[in-house]
N, C-alpha and C positions, 0 to 999 in steps of 0.2 A: 504494500500499499504506500509506504513512504517512498519507495523507489519510483512509483508512478508520479508522486507528487513532486519529486525532484527533477523529472523529465520536462523538457521544453514542451509547451503547449502549442499544437500544430492547428493552423487554419488553412483552408484551401479555397481557391476560386477555380472552378472548372469552366472553361470557355468552349465554345464550338458544339460539335455533334454529340449524340448519345455514345458513340465509340469512345470519345474522349472521357465522357462520364464514367464509363467502366474502367478506365485506366485510373481515373482519379479515385475511384472506390478501392482499387487494388493498391494504389500508393497508401491509402489511409488504412487499409487492413494491416499491411505490413508494418506501418509505424505504430498502430494501436497494439499489435502483438508485441512490439518492442517497449511498450510501457508508456507511450506518449499519449497525453489526454488530447482528444480531438475537440476543438472548440470553435465558436464563431470567430471570425477574423478580427473582430474588435478586441477579443480577449487573448489573442494568440501572441506567442513569443517568436515563433517561425511562420512565415507565410509562404505558401506554395501556390503558383499560378500554373495551371496546366493549359497551355496555349493552343490556339489554332492559327494556321497560316494557309488556309486553302485558297482564299481570295483576298483581294485587297482590303475590303471592309473588315474581314476577320483579322487581318494582320494589325489593322489600325486599332481595333478593339483590344487586341492582346497588348499592344505597346502602350496604349492609354492605361490599362489596368496595372502594368508594371510600374508606369511612372507614378501613379497614385500611391502605390505600395512603397516605392522609393521615398516618397514624401513622409509616409508613416515612420519609415526607418530613420530618416533624418531627425524626425521630431523625437525619437527614442521610444516609440511604441512598438517597435519590432526590433528583435535581436538580429534575425536573418531573414533574407529573401531568396527563394529558390525558384527558377523559372524551368518548367518542364515542358516537354511535348513538341509539337510540330514547329513552332517558331524557333525553338532552341536547337532542334535538329536541323532546320534549314539555313539558319543564319548565325550559327554558334559563334564563329570567329568575330563576325561583325558586332554582334551584341555584347561580347566581352570587351571590345573597345569602347562601344558607345555607352555602356551601362555598367561601369565598374562597381557601383553600389550594390549590384546583384552578387550574391555570395556563391551561387552555382548555377550553371546551365546544363540540364540534363535532357538528352534528346529522346531517341526511340526507347519505348518501354516494351519489353517482351511480352508476347501473348501470355497472360499470367495463368498459373496453374493453382493459385491459392484457393482454398474452398471457403475459408471464412470471408463473408463479404461485409464490408462496412458500407452501408446503404446511404447513397445521396439522393435517392428518390423517395417518395412516399412509400410506406411499408407495403402497400398493396400491389405495386407494380415493380418490375425490375427489367434491366437490360442484360442480355447475356451475348458476349462477343465470342463468335465461334471461329473467327479467322481474322488474320491481320494481313496488311499489304494487298496488293492488287494484281490480278492476272492481266488486266486491260492496260493499254498504253495510249489512252486518249490524248490528242495532240494539245488540249488545253489545260491538261490536269497535272498537277505537281505531285499528287499522292504517291506514285511509285517511287519517286526520288526521295520522298520523306519517309515512307513506311517501309521501303525495300520489297523484296520478293514475297509472293503470297505463301502464307503459312496457316495451315488448319490446326485447330486444337483437337488432339485425338478424341475419339468418340467416348472413351471411358471417362475422360476428364470432363467432357461436356455433360455426360449423364450425371456424374457425381455433383457437379454444380447444380443441375436441375433438380436432383433429389433434395439438395440443402435448401433451395429456394421453395420448393414444394412442402418441406417440413416447416419452413417459416411461414406457410399459408399465403404466399404470394398469389394474388388473384389473376394477374396478367403477366405473361412473359413475353418480352420483345427480343427477338433474335436478330442481332446485328453484326455487321462487318462491312468492309469496303464492297465486297460482292459475295454474298452468302450462297449464290448459285454455284460458285466454284468450290464449294466445301468439299474436301476429301480428295481432290485430284492430286495434291502433293503427297499425301500419306498413302491413299489407297489405290491410286492410278485411275480413278474414275469418280464422277460426281456422285456424292452421297447424301446430298441434302434430304432427299425424300426418305432415305433409310434412316438417318438420324432423326428426322421428325416422327417416324413410326415408333421408334424407341422411346422418344421423349413422351409421346401420347401415352404409351403403356406404362411409363414410370410415374406418371402424375396422378394425384387424386385431388389435390386442393386447387391447383392451377385450372382456372376456367377458360382463359383465352390464351392462345399462343399466336403471336403476330410476327410476320416475316418482313423485315425491313431491308431493301435494296436487292432486287432480282434482276440480274443483267439479261436483257431480252433474248439474246441468242442462246442462252444456256437454260431457258425454262423448259424443262421436260414434261411430257404427258403425265408421267407417274406423279410428279409434283402437283400438277393441277388436279389430278384425279383425287389425290389425298386431301388437297384443300377442300374440294367439293364434298368429299364424304365424311371427313372428320369434323364433328361439331365443335370440337375445341379450337380448331385452327381457324382464325378469323378470315372471313371471305373478303379479303383485302390484299390487293397485289400492288406492291410498290414497284413500279416499272419505269425507271428513268429512260426516256428515249432521246432527249436533248434537242432534236429537230426531226423534220420529216422530209426535207429536201435532199435528194440523193447526193448532190455536189457537196453540200455542207456536211452531210454525214460522213462522206468519204474524207473531207478535210479534217473533220473531227477525229477520224480513225475509229469509228464506232462499230464497224464490222457488222452492221445491219443496214439493210436498205428500206426505203419507204415501203415497198411491197411486202417485206418480210414483216414489218411492224404492223401494217394493217391486217395481215393474215393472222398474226399472233393475237392482236386485240380481239378479233372476231372469234377466234378459237376459244380465247379465255371467256368470253361473254357467252358463248354456246355452251360451254362445259360448266360454267358456274354462273346460272342466270341471275342470282341475287349479289353478284360480286360488285365491290367497289374498287375501281383502278385509280390509283395515284400516279402521276408522273411528274417529271421535272423537265423544264426546257430552258435553253439558253437563247437569248436574243442578242443580236448585234455582234455575231461571231465575225471575224475578219473577212471582208468581201462579201457579206451577206446583202444581196440586193433587195430592193423594194419588192420585186416580184417574189423572191424566195421567202421573204418575210410574210407576204400575203398568203403564199402557199401554207405556211406554218398556221397562220390565223385561221384560214379556212378549214385546216385539219382540226384544230381545237374546237371550232364550231360544229363540225361534223361528228366528231368522235364523243364530245360531251363527256369528258372525264369527270368522275365523281370528285376528285380531288387534283389540284394542280398547283405546282410551285413553279414560278419563272424567275430567272436570274439574268442579269446583264453580263455579258462576257467580260472576264477579268483577265487582263494581259499579265501573265505570270512569267518572270525570267526563269530559264531552265526548261521551259516547255518548247515543244516544236512550233506551236502557233505563235509564240512570242515574236518570231521573225517573219510571220506570214505578212503578205502586202494587203493592203485595203482596210486598215483598222478603221472602225466606225467611230464617228465623233460622239462624245458622251451624250450630247443633247439628243441625238437621233436614238441612241441605245435607250435612254430614258423614256422617250416618247413610245418606243416599240414595247418596252416593258409595260407602260401604262395602258396601252391599248389591249395588250393580251389579258392583263389582270382585270380590266373592266369587262372584257367579253366573258372571262371565266367567273366573275361575281355573278353575272346574270344566268350563266349556265348552272352554277351551284344553286341559286336560289330556285330555278325551275326543277332541277333534280330533287331538291328537298321537298318541294311542294307535292311530289308524287307519294312521299310518305305520310302525308296528312291522313289521320284517322287510322293509321296502321299501328300494330303492337310490335314493339322492338325490345330487345334485351339491352340494358344499360348498366354500365359499371360506375358506381358512385365514387367520385374523387374527393369531394369535400363539400361542406356546407357553405352556401354563398352568404357571406356576412351582410352584404348590402346589394339589394336587388334593383335599387332605383335607377341606376345608370343604364340598366339593360333596356327595358321597355315596360310600359305598364301592363302590357298583355302577358308578361311572364309572372308578375307577382300580384295582379289585381285581385285575385280571388281570395277573400278573407277566410274562407273555410279551411285553407291550408295553413293551420296554425303552426305546424312545425317548419314552415318556411320553404325555401328553395334550396336545392342541392345542385352542384355542378357534376356532370357525369359525361360519359362518352359512350357511343355505340361501337360496335365491332369495326366500324368503318372509319373510326377516328383514333390515329395514333397519338400518344401523349406529345404535348407541346406543339405539334405542327399542324393539326387538323382542328375540326369544329368541336363544339361542345354541345351537350344536351342540358337545358335548364329543367330541372326535375322537380315538380311539385308534389308534396307528400303529406298525407294526413297522419303518418306514423314517422317516428324517428328512425332514420337511416345511418348506417355506419360506413366509414370508408372502406372500400374494397368489397362493398356488397352489391351483388347482381339483382336488378329488379326488372319486372315486366312493366313496360311503360306504353301508355297510348299517346301518340303524337297528336297535339291539340293545335300547335302553331308552327310556322316555319320562318326563319329569318334568312339572311344571304348565305351564311355559313353554318348557322346553328339551328337547333331544334328545340321546341318547347313541349313538355308533356306531363301527364299525370301518372302516378304510380297505380297500377291496378290491384 
């Protein structure tokens, strides 16, 4: 006990994607096992920043966070400052010169095998990283240079982690990696995601939802789609980043898929899994993207009517092939293209949501909503719901990135509880409903 009290108190700031969050949990697990108390950053002796360096905005956010913590160190509120992750891996030497106040820069974190998890998410959901690095070499992406070659966590280690989460009564398991459809190729010589999922499903009693995040289009196998369709535990949610639809741009991006293959795959997914929600991500303003090629992308989004869509402006990253491409698009045009796509998608999302009006869906409760007034009167206007409004998600909504369900209930609900809900109203991205 006294040993732990004498150890430096650790605070962490985790930036970027859920994969980074898993790394942060692993760092804290190891430090906690060594006796370090894990505390809020305001009480910390040692601050750790787990950084992101995927695109320009992420780099700016990371540097800003480091500078804020340097100020705390100068004021004597921190003993040490450690910078982990992608920014440290990518710009190690430059950062050492520019930021001498930082005590250590630590880059790549190995795919962890620790079973004891220090959770940075709410207790009822968790992220599980099953692979690290990337098989793909997209021309715009710096991830392979940061993360290195593709590595899968062996199946037994994954299943041990799943069993521990199931024992902790996690309600939702989100499986992540740069490209989880590549799982197993490096260890077993073939893609094994569907086999791994089969085993996870059999191992779990308490986990109610299993969600797959990032499925590379050309590696989605029929066996995987059949399993998603047939297994009630696996969310009918396909995270399918396509990035563009024009063949010339796809070729420049080195995406190894064509327009025709993407259209065929989307059609197959929707035929195999009629109740599916497809989430995609696209990039606008890629070097040399013409107005006509952008219009092709807009028309595709209109026609396909994705249930979920994220759009990003192209970020020019040194060390990538696309950095030296000709025809870089002015920032103003990139911003206009992004705005147009997102306005179109907002309307599509609203129309998709209206189809759920009056239907019954399963919802996972995330938390009680403390203040419902900023939402809309139609969410909280019924005074019969004396226990208030809760925030939840459908199986079609991943944590942090997708929509919410505003849940009205006559009984008290707990975080991580699954409820049956009748949809009574729809918003642009969110739903409103009553517990049955």
